N, C-alpha and C positions, 0 to 999 in steps of 0.2 A: 486233722479236726482242730478247729480253733480252741483256744483255751476257754474252757467254760466251767471247770470245778471251782468251788469256793477256795480251795487249797491254792489252785493255779493262780487265781485271780488276788488272793492275797499276797502270794509272792510277787506278783507284777507291781502291786501298789507299795511295795517296799522300796522300789527305785525312787531317785530323787529328782531326776532332771527329766521334764516333759516339754518337747517341742510341740506346740498347737498349731497344726495348719488349718488355716481357716479362722483364726482367733479374731473376735469381732471386737470393734470399738464401741459398739452399742450395747449399754446395760439393759437388761431384760432379755436379751438373746441368749441362749444356751451356749454359744460359741464365745460370749464373754463371761457369762455367770459361773458356768463350770470351771474354766481356768481361773477365775478369780477364787472360787472357793478352795481349789487345789492349792493356790498360792497362799491362801490364809492358812491352809493346813500344813505349810512348810516345804511344799515342793518349790523347785526352782522351775518356773514357768517360762518357756521361750516362745515368744509371739511369733508366728509365720503368716504374714500377709503383706502381699506387694502394694497395697493401697493405703498403708499406714505407716507412719514413722515411729510411734510408740503406742504401746497398749499396756495397760496394767503397770505403768512406770518402767516398763522395760523396753529396751530396743527392739523393734521388729525387723525381721528378714524377710526378703523377697521370696526366698525358697530354702528347703533342708540343705541344699548345697552350700548356701552362704552363711549358714550357722557356725561360727568358729569354736563354740563351746563343745563339750562332750554332751551326748544326747543318750538317755537310756531308753526312753518311750517316746514315739510319735503318736499323738492323738490326733484323729483326722475329723475335721468339722466341714467337710466339702462333699458335694453329690457323689453318689456311688459311681457314676461314669467318670470321675476324676481320680478315683483311687489307684488305678493301675499306675498312672504317671506317678503319683505321690510315692508308691511303694517302690517304683523304679529308683527314685531318688534316695529313699531310706536304705536300700539294699546297696546302694553305692557307697554307703557310710560303714565303716567298720564297727562303730560305737553303738549303734541302735540294736537294742536287745528286742524290742516288741513294737510292733505296729498294732494300735487300738483304732477301730472304728467306732464312733459315737452311735448311740442309739439311732436306728433308722437308716444306717448306712451299712452296706453289705458289698462284697465282692468275693466269691468263693475262690475264683481262679488267682486272684492276689494273693489270698490267705495261703492257697497251696504253695505259691512261689516263695512266700516269706517263710512258711513252715520248712520248705524244701532247702532253704538256706541256713536252716538251724536255728531260726529265731522263732518268738513267739507272736500269735495273732488272735486278737479278739475283735469281734465285729457285733454290730447292733446291740452294745451295752453303753450305759452312762458311767463314766468314770466317778462321777460324784456320787451318784446312786450306790454303786459298788462300793466306794469308800465309806460312805455312811453305813451301809449294811455290814460290812465286814472288818472295818478297822475303827471307825468312830464309835461304833456301838459297844466296843470292847471295854 
């Protein structure tokens, strides 16, 4: 089962470093505005987008494999059919604790693989919405 309890989500929101796969250069798109919000709230946001050199003032990486920094959470802003490949990359890393699929993105099979590897999985939820509801409101 994916993490969906408020306590579980709060715990995930305590992590500090978030790699955003599919981070967008376009303000107004959720894949840009959500990571910007998280950055403004103090998270270290690492943009992953093979078509940009810099997003939100940070170096952009082509894939999770290329990110030299430690990653706590992988947040995915890519279509559901691309999730399995992204999860493969996340599971190759020892540092990733959570794979989080943005609202509207689901992949139960990938979630099962993440959890079978002892990590946490969230799908079809917006990290900004959950942060506002569970953390910023306190």
